[in-house]
C-alpha positions in Angstrom: -1.6 21.5 -3.0 2.1 21.3 -3.7 4.3 18.4 -2.8 6.1 20.5 -0.2 2.7 21.5 1.4 1.8 17.8 1.6 5.1 16.9 3.3 4.8 19.8 5.8 1.2 19.0 6.6 0.2 18.0 10.2 -2.2 15.5 8.7 -0.8 12.0 8.4 -3.3 11.2 5.7 -2.0 13.9 3.5 1.6 12.9 4.2 0.8 9.3 3.4 -0.8 10.2 0.1 2.5 11.8 -0.9 4.0 8.3 -0.9 1.1 6.0 -1.8 -1.6 8.3 -3.3 -0.9 7.5 -6.9 -2.9 4.7 -8.5 0.2 3.2 -10.1 1.9 3.1 -6.7 -1.0 1.1 -5.2 -0.7 -1.4 -8.1 3.0 -1.7 -7.6 2.4 -2.4 -3.9 -0.3 -5.0 -4.8 2.3 -6.8 -7.0 4.9 -6.6 -4.3 2.6 -8.3 -1.9 2.0 -11.0 -4.5 5.8 -11.6 -4.6 6.9 -9.4 -7.6 10.4 -8.0 -7.0 12.0 -7.4 -10.4 11.6 -4.2 -12.4 10.6 -6.0 -15.6 8.1 -8.1 -13.8 6.4 -5.0 -12.4 6.2 -3.6 -16.0 4.7 -6.8 -17.3 2.2 -7.3 -14.5 0.7 -3.8 -14.5 1.5 -2.3 -17.9 3.3 0.7 -16.5 5.9 2.6 -18.5 9.5 2.1 -17.4 10.0 5.8 -16.6 6.9 6.0 -14.5 7.8 2.8 -12.7 11.3 4.0 -12.0 9.9 7.2 -10.5 7.3 5.5 -8.3 9.9 2.9 -7.1 12.3 5.7 -6.2 9.6 7.4 -4.1 8.8 4.1 -2.3 12.5 3.5 -1.6 13.1 7.0 -0.4 10.1 6.7 2.0 11.4 3.4 3.3 8.4 1.4 2.0 10.6 -0.7 -0.4 14.3 -1.6 -0.4 16.4 -1.7 -3.6 18.6 -4.8 -3.5 21.1 -5.9 -6.2 20.9 -9.3 -7.8 22.6 -10.9 -10.8 21.9 -13.9 -13.0 24.9 -15.9 -14.2 26.7 -14.1 -17.0 24.5 -11.0 -16.8 24.9 -7.5 -15.4 23.8 -6.6 -11.9 20.2 -5.6 -11.7 18.0 -4.5 -8.8 15.0 -6.1 -7.1 12.5 -4.2 -4.9 11.4 -5.7 -1.7 8.9 -4.5 0.9 10.4 -3.3 4.1 8.7 -3.8 7.5 7.2 -0.3 7.0 6.0 -1.5 3.6 4.5 -4.7 5.0 2.3 -2.6 7.3 0.5 -1.3 4.1 -1.0 -4.7 3.7 -4.0 -3.5 5.9 -4.4 -0.5 3.6 -4.5 -2.6 0.5 -6.8 -5.1 2.2 -9.2 -2.3 3.1 -9.1 -0.9 -0.4 -9.7 -4.4 -1.8 -12.6 -5.0 0.6 -14.2 -1.7 -0.4 -13.7 -2.5 -4.1 -15.2 -6.0 -3.6 -18.3 -4.4 -2.0 -18.7 -1.4 -4.4 -16.8 -2.0 -7.6 -16.9 -5.7 -8.2 -16.9 -7.0 -11.8 -18.4 -10.4 -12.3 -19.6 -12.7 -9.6 -16.7 -12.9 -7.2 -13.6 -11.1 -6.1 -10.3 -11.8 -7.9 -8.6 -12.5 -4.6 -9.6 -13.2 -1.0 -7.9 -12.2 2.2 -7.2 -15.3 4.3 -5.3 -16.2 7.5 -2.1 -18.1 6.8 -2.6 -19.9 10.1 -6.3 -21.0 9.9 -7.2 -20.4 6.2 -10.3 -18.5 7.3 -11.4 -15.5 5.3 -10.5 -12.1 6.8 -12.3 -8.8 6.9 -10.5 -5.5 7.6 -11.9 -3.7 10.6 -11.3 -1.1 13.2 -10.3 -2.7 16.5 -10.4 -1.0 19.8 -7.6 -1.2 22.5 -9.3 -4.3 24.0 -9.2 -6.1 20.7 -12.9 -5.8 19.9 -14.0 -5.0 16.4 -15.9 -1.6 16.2 -18.8 -1.0 13.8 -18.0 1.6 11.1 -20.9 3.7 12.3 -19.3 3.9 15.7 -15.9 5.2 14.3 -15.1 8.9 14.2 -11.9 10.8 13.4 -11.1 13.3 16.1 -8.0 15.5 16.3 -5.4 14.3 18.8 -4.7 16.4 21.9 -2.0 18.5 20.2 -3.8 18.9 16.9 -7.2 20.5 17.6 -7.1 22.6 14.4 -6.8 19.6 12.0 -9.8 18.7 9.9 -10.4 15.2 8.5 
């Protein structure tokens, strides 16, 4: 499927993959959630080439997931940092779900490299589907159904 076909798709999953569907992009987001903002720090943390990183960051900035902000160190030229926007911060649940699945099915060694915890209580967190009343719903009880205006969409 072409880039244009993905962008024009009625399926929000397809359109989302246009922005975050590349493995490097997910690793960039992981590092951003860990506090990385500088281009050179992204390169060092994930081992990505500078050309590829520049391309992926441009996509994230264009999509409103990250914001490019200038900074300068005394006596040095202006450089740019990349910070998550509120839209980007919403991807925390996506990365948490991916991590949770990886911990369950792709774990190396005895324990996960990171845990999801509440900043307020310190308790461990699980990613889950939650209904309108705030109750967690078992995965076996979750189904994807087309919305009222999208009866022809397949998931």
